N, C-alpha and C positions, 0 to 999 in steps of 0.2 A: 303336596308339590313343594312345602316349603325340606319335607324333608331330604328328596330329590337336588333342591336348591343347596343344601347343605352339604350334599355328597359331592356333588362338582364343585362347590367351594374347598372342600378340603383334600379333594383332587390335583385344584391348582394349586396351593399355594406350600403343599408340603405339609400332614399332619404331624411327622416328626422331623425334629433336626439334631437327632441329638440320641448317643447311646447311654443309658440308662440302668442301673444297677443303685442295690442297699449300699448304706454308708457303708464306709469298709472300717475305719477308726474313725471316735471322738481327739479333736485337738482344741486348740484355742487362737484366735485371729479376730480384727480386730478392722471393720469398717470405717474410712476415715470422714464420714456424716455427720459428726461432731453428736457429744453424750450431751445428754440432760443431766439438771442438778435439782430438776422441779423433784418433787416429793410422791412417792408412787406409793407409801404408806408406811403408817408406824405402828410399831411393833411397843404400849409402854412408852417408854424415855428413849426408845431407838428407831430411828426413821432409816428409812430404805429409798432410796433416790432410783430415777430413771434410768441412771450409768449402769448403775449395778443392777438393776435387773436385765439391761442390754448385755452387759458382761455374765451376766449368769446362761441368760438365752444361747450370746456367742458360743460360751463354750459346752451344754447340751447340745445345742439343736443349732449348729453352723448353717446345713442347710436350708432350712425351715427363715432363719434369719434372714439369711440373703437372698431367696426368693421372695419375704417379703418386703426388704428393703428397696429390692428391684422392679417391684407389680406397684409399690406407693409412686417412686418415681416415674416409672413407664407413665403409671394415669393421669400423673401430674405433668409431663411432657406432652402427654396426646390433647390433654384438654389447652395447655398452653400455644402449641402449636395452627390447635383451632382459632383461638382468640386472635391471634396474630392473622392467619391468614383473611379471617371473618374485618379484621380492623382495615389492610392492604386494601379485600374488594371493595371496602365501602368508599374508600378516596379512590379509585381508580372511577366506582359508578358515578360519585359526584364528580369528579372531570371529566366524566363523558355524557352528564346531564340525564342519570338514570337511576333508576334503583337498583341496589344488590343482586337482587336474586334476576332479573331481567338481564344483568350484566352478567353475573356466572351461568347461566344459560346459553346466551349467546357467544360466549367465547368456547363453551364447553362442543355447544353444537359445531362451532368453524374446525374443533379440531378432532373431532372423532370420525370413524370414516366406519359404511356399514359393515356388519358381519356377515361374510362370506362363509358361502356352502362347503369348500374346504375348509374353512379355520374349521368349521362344525367339526367334517367328522375326523381331523387332525386332533381334536378335544377328544372327541370318542377315541379315537384308538392308542391314543396315547396313556387314556386312563380307564379304558375297558375293563381291566381287574377289578378297576371297583363301583360297574357297571350292575353287577347284583344280573347277568343275564339279560339285562332288559336292551333293547332292537333300536339302532340307530333312530328308526322311525318315532319309537315310543319316548325318546328323553331328547328329540332335537329341539322343539320349541325352550327346555329348560334348559339346553343347552346354551343356545340362538339367545336367550334372556341375561343368560350371567355373562356369557362374552360381551354382552351391550355392556353392563356394567361393569365390566373391567373397565370396557375403555374409556366409560365417563370417567369412572373414579382415576384414571390413568391422565385425564385431560382435563381432570379439574387439580390435580399433584402438577401438571404441568402448568399450569397457568399459575398457581400460587407461588411456584417457581422462578416464573420472569417476573408479577407481583415482587417478589423479595428482592432480586435482583436489579430491576431498575426503581423502587422506593427507597423510605428512607433506613439508615444504618442500625443494622436487629443487635438487640448483644444481649444474646441469652444468660441470667444472670444462676437461673437455675443448675443447681450442679446432678449431677447423678452419685448414686454411690460409686465410692469409691476403697481400695484395700492396698495393701501395703504388701505386695508379693517379693518373698528374699529369693535374689538371684545371685547364686552364687559366680564366681569366676570362671568356673569351668564348664557351666551348663552350655548346653549348645548352642550357639544362636550364630544367626547371619547381621551383620551392619554394625556401627560402630556403637560402644556403649553411653558415647557423648550423642545419640540420636535425643531429637526435642519428644520423640513419641517410641515407645519401646512398647511392643506385643507380646507376648507371654501366654503360650498357647501349654495349655493340659489335654492330654492326648496319649491314641492308647491304638497301637498297630494293629489291630484286629478288628477296630470298630470302622466299621462301612461310610458313616459320617463325617470322621475325621478324613481317610480318605476324601472326602467328597469336599471338605473344607481347601485342604493340601494345593489344588492350583490357585484358589481366591488368596491363600496368604502370599503366594507365590507373584501373581499380580500387583498385589502390595506392595512389596518388595521394589516392582520392576516401575511401579508406577511412584512413589512417593523415593525411591532412590536411597541416599544415605539421611534422608530425615527420619526414618523406618527399621529400626531394630527390630529382630522377630528371635525369643527364646522360648526354647524347649522344653516342655516337661513332664517328666512319662505319669501317666497316672493310668495303669491298667485295667481293667475293669474286670478285675479273676472271673467272679462271679458268673457271669455269662460271660465271657472270652478269655477258656483256658488255654491258648497259646500268649496271649498278653504280657506276662511278667516278664518268660521268660524271652518274648521277641524285644521285653525295655532293656532285659541283659541284656542282649546280643547288640543292641543300638550303642550301648555305653561301651559296647565293648571296640564296636567301629571306632568310635568317638577317640579312644588309647591310641589308634593307629590312623588319627587326621580322619577319617571318610564318614564322619558320621549320617552329616545330609547326600549325599551317594548312597550310604546304606538303606538311610530312611524311605528314601525314595523307592529304593528296592524292593522292600518290605511292603509298601503301603501297594506296591506294581503287584504283588503275591498276596493280598491275605487271606488267601484259603488254602496256603502251603506255608506254616508257621511253625513246624515241627522243627525241632532240637537240629536233623540232618540237614533238612532246608537253611538254615540259618548259620550252616557253615557254609554248604554251598555256595550260597552269594558273597560271603565273606571272601571265597577264594575268586570268584567271579569278579568281583571287584579289583581282586590283587592284593587283599590281607595276606597278611603273614600269617598263615593258615594256621601253625602248629600254637603259635600266642595267642591267634582268635579261639582256637579252640579249649586249649586251656581257663582261660579267663571266661569262655562262659558253662565248660564242665565242671569251673570249682565254685561258680557265686559271686564271682569277684565284685560285684555292682551291685548284689539282691539288695544292700542294704542303702545305697544311693536312691535305687528306688521307690527301699518303702520311706526314703526322706523326701521322695519328691511327692508319693502320697499323702505324706503327713502335710506338706505344707498346703494343698489342693482339699485337703478335708477340714482344716482349720480354715481356708477361706469358703467353705461351705461348696465347692465343688462336690457335684454329684452327680455328674452326666459330662461325657465327652463326644466335641470339644468344649473344653469351657476357654474363653480366651479371655484377657483381662490386655486392653488397651488405655498406657498410662495406668492402671488399677482400676480401668470398669468393666465390669462383667459386660460379657457378649456370648449367651451361652446355648449352643447349637452351632449348624452347618447353615449359616444365615449367605445370603449373596454378597457382589464385590462390595456393592451400595451402599447397604447397612453397616460396614465396615470401615469406607472410605469415607461415608457420611460424621461418623465420631474421630475418627485418623483429623479432619478439614476442622473440627469443634476444636480439636487438642493442639493443634499448630496455629489455631485462633488465638486459643488462649494462653500461648506461648508465647503470642506476640504480644 
């Protein structure tokens, strides 16, 4: 039964959020998490400091270091959020003259709704490919329990959010790993360079997860307006996406004529047709100077620029797309809008 529950959980939360491929090149880069001067080893009268170890790790395995730092932060942040929630619940329970467990159960009970047969059927139909041939009747109890647990989790989060809003001011000092992302003046961007939040996306025109995150980034621009700037960086995963590098070059050729974002949208709308003849066709459809665009693409005018973007990404530990840096904080994968919005809200508060 536990195996079945794990199966349904993976169906609901997206097994994969990003396109991944082996690292394409190695370079250097640093996360602004601070470097230790503690001694890591002594060899005779020579000392090796922790900062030197980190520099070597960053140079040889930037992706693994970035993942390790992010995992450490995520673990600490999850534990911190749980502790904050427990403190808020304890205070709220005390004010009502009850204990935290009874208070929590009562608050969850008034928020949850019974799981309907229609919800179970919809979940089964949406995830039928992962059901391994099991009938609806066979998996109905497991789906029902899973959806009930999801409702309870959502109700708990809603309760905590309400307590945070009504309770004392909470200042989270724990900071995430931050990276200095090099941005060129002519990188494709939306929004002013003076915006308090800069979102840099390393992306691949052939990656389906990059296509999935595209409307999310557009919604962020609509929601936050001039408080957010979005910057594009090419990171074609050539080992799994054979058309991606040429598509990245084509995007730069379109930028040369002032229509990067229109061309960007056209490529994501036609991910299955990114061969050179189609790249040229889309440029013509958008009203670009066809002769100029064709010459730009045929001579690989921007191949070096694409390689430069890839080098910057590799130096930062990027190994999958989309990889998004929000004021230097890494969000790897096509996460929902709420994930990005929460980090942007934190960054805006931090600026204040």
